[in-house]
N, C-alpha and C positions, 0 to 999 in steps of 0.2 A: 258337369265337367266330363264325366265318363262318356256320356252320349257324344259330346263334342269331340272327345279324343277318338272315339270309334269312327266318326265321320272323317277325321283327319287321316286315320290309318287307311280307310277305304280310298280316300283321294290319293294318298301316296301310292297305293297299289295300282290304281288306275293310271296315274301318270307314269309309273314305271313301265307299264305295258305300252303307254303312248310314246315313250322315248324310242321303243323298238319299232312301233308302227310308223312314226314320223321319219325314221331313218331307212324305211323300206323293208322292214322285217315282217310286215303284215302280209296276209294273203291277198294277192292281186285280184282274186276273184270277188273280193268284197268291195262295194262301191266307195266306202269311206277309208279303206286302207291307205296309209300314207298321209292322212290328214293330221294337222296339229291337234293336240288334245282339246276337247271341247269342255268348257265350263258352263254349266247351266245354273242360272241364278234365279231364285224364287221371288215372288212378290210379297206384299204385306200379308201377314197372318200365314205365311207359307213355311215350308220346311224343305230340307234337302233330301238326303238318302231316304228311300222308302222303308216303311216298317210294316211288314205283312201286307195286308190288302190296302193299307193307307198309303197311297203313292201319289204325291203331288204331281209327278210327271206322267202318271198313268201308264207306266211301262215303256214310255218313249226313250228314257235314258238307257235302259237295258237294251232296247231294240237298236239304238244307234251303236252300242257296243257290239252287238251281234253282227252289225254290218261293217265292222272293222275299225270303228272309232274308239278313242279313249275318252271316257266321260267322267268328269268330276261334278258332283252335285253338293256343294257346300251348304251348310245351314248358317244363316246369320240371324240376328235378332228379329223376331216376328214383327215388332212395331218400333220403328225409330226413324230418324232422318236418314237420307241416303248417304250423307257424309259419314255417319256412324257405321252404317251397314257396309259401305264401301271399304272402310278401314278393316273391318273383319274379313271381308272378302279377299282383300289384298293379302292379309296374313295367311289365310287358308291356302291360297294359290302359291304363295312364296314358300310356305312350309313344304308343300308337296313337291314343288320343283327342286328345292334345295336338297331334299332327302334323296332325290334320284339323280342329282347332278345334271338336271335338265335345264338348259339355258335358252331353249328356243321360245317360240311364240305360242300363244293359245288362241282359240276362237271362243268368244263369249256369246251365249244365247240367253237373253234376260227376259223373263215374263213379268209384265206389270211393273211394279216398283223395282223389280230386279233389273229392268232395263235402265232405270235412272241410276241405280247403284253402280252399274257397269260404266255408264257415262261419266259419273263422278270419279270413279277409279281411274279411268283413262285420262281425264282432263285435269284433275286436281291432285292426284296422288303419285305422279311421276311413274305411271305404269304403261304409257302408250307404246313404249319400245317392246313390250312383251305381248301386245295384242295385235293380231293380224286383222281380224274382223270383229265387229260388234253388231250383233243382230238383236233387235228388240221385237217382242211379241206382245201385242195388245197393251203397250205401255202408254201411260197418260202423259205424253211429252208436253202437251198444252194444258194439263190438269184435267180434273174430273168435276163436272157440275155437281155431282153427288156430294163430293167432299166440300165444295163451296157452300152448298145448301145446308149441310150439317153444321159447318162453322157458323153460318148466319143464324141458324135456329137456336143453337146453344149460346146463352148469354156469356159474354167474356168473363164475368166474375165466376161463372159456374164451370167453365171449361177445365180449370186445373183440378177441381174436385171430381168431375166426370172422368178425367184422364187418370187420376189416381186409382179409381175403382177399376177401370178397364185394364190398366197396367197390372194390377194385382191379379185379376182374373186370368189375363193372358200369361202372366208369369207362372201361375199354377198349372195351367193347361199345357204349356210348352216346356215347363221345367227350366225356364230361363229367368235371369234377373235383368235389370237395366232396360225395361221396356219403356217406350216413350211414345204413346199413341198420339199425343198432342203434336209432337214434332212431325210424325208421319202425316197426320191430317193436314197440317199447314202446308207441307210440301206438296200434297196432292191436290190442293185447291188450284183454281185457275190462276190466281195471283201468285201463289207459291211456286207454281211451275214456271211462270214468267220470270220470276227472280232467279230460279234455279237455272234456267236456260241462259240468262245473261251472264252467269258466273261459271257456266259449264259448256263452253263452246267445243265444237268438234276439233279434233286434233289431226293435223296433216300426217299422213302415213298410215292411219287406221281407216279401214273401209267400213262405213256404216250402212246397215240395211234394216228395214223394218217390215214386219208382217202384221196383219190384224184381221179382224172380223167384226161382224155385227149381226144382230138379230133381225128377223123379218116378222113384224107383228109382235104381239104379246102372247106367245104360245106358252102357257103355264105347264103343259104336258112335257114338252121338250126342255123348257127352261124354268123349272119350278122355283129356283132360287133367284136367278138373275131376272126372271120375268116380273118379279115383284118390285125390283128396284129400277128397272129400265124406264118406267114412266117418269120417275123423278128426274132421271138423266135427260130424257127427251124434252120435258117441260122446261128444265133449267138451261139446256144447251143454247137456245137462241139468245138468251140474256147475256151470254158470254161469247157470242159470235161463233158458236160451234154447231156441228151437224146434229140433227135429231136422231140420226141413225147411230146406234151404239151397241156395245156388247153386254149391256146391263149397267156398266159403271164408267166406261170410257167411250166417248164419241169417236166415230170412225176417223175423222180428220185429226184428232188428237193423237192417234196411233202412228201417224206418219213421221218418220225421221230418216234422214239420209236418203238412200235409194229405196223407194217404196216397192215392195214385191207382191203386194196383194194378200190374199188369204187362201184358205183351203177350198177345194172343189167338193160339191155335194149334190145329191139328187133333189128332185122336186118335192119330195116328202120331208125334207129337212128345212126348218124355218131359221136358217142361219146358224152361226156358231157363237156361243156366248163366252164370257170372260173365263169361266172355269173350264168349259169344253175346249178352249183353245189349247190347253196343255193336256187334255184328257184327265184332268185332276179327278181323283177318286173314280177313274174310269167312266167319267160322265159323258165323254164325247164319242167314243168308238162305235156306238150304235148308230150314230148319225152321219159320220164321215170317216174317211180313211186317215186316222190319226198318225199311224206309222208312216204312211206315204208322205204325209205333210211334213213331218219332222225330218224324214230322209231328204226331202226337197230342200228344207232349210239348211241342213247340215252339208248337203252336197254343194249348195251355193257358196257356203263358207269355204269349203275345201277348194273350190275352183278359183277362189280369190285370195288364196294364201301366198 
């Protein structure tokens, strides 16, 4: 609870600065001055505000702030359905906005499941009037073959027991209760995503953008974690009518939603950008491409569409 309270306070302070920025009080020399506050939503097993060197956003949230933006990075439950996580997200944003008498709109940038959380928030929790743009990053809009394979491999009778064990471990690691890894798994399967999309349509008045990336080959030097999972995603993808090109867990065509904006630029020595490197999580991407420039591009697009 103390950790959650600290994150709320940080969000309040960020939005307080954002109210000034959005009203024209920021420095005009900074490219994101005057932008609506930016809410960055994390994916499954993710977290919000950085702690020491453990930074989900790899310094990108702080960088956007240095460029004139106001940034809120709320923490929601690490493993749960997007319906549950979106409710927590709504509370975090509303608390920060109310504390500062801020009644304007925000931009949302959601990575992985965080993009689905944001879509649910806008479509099903009466929050569309508060969101100018919704940008998703490497989000499994059409599901992940990896999740579908896991669901198929684990017998249905054993799934609740496996879920209980993982929920307990995640709860200890994250210091959170009410984990629900089974709900998260079912959402992220191809069939789960199809059901989610049917009940979570785009809302008129909100501009939707998507960015994404994929790996080139199975380079375990650049992609030590995702490189081990990518073959499962590639092998399973054709069975679900998806592309074999993926970021380790999400096929490239599953990442597309709204207006597709592509991915980051990188040199010939970089073998693509994987799911973790897309946010520079744990600073895993900055050696391979310009992560700050990429996030500035994403945020600048949001600002130009507010």
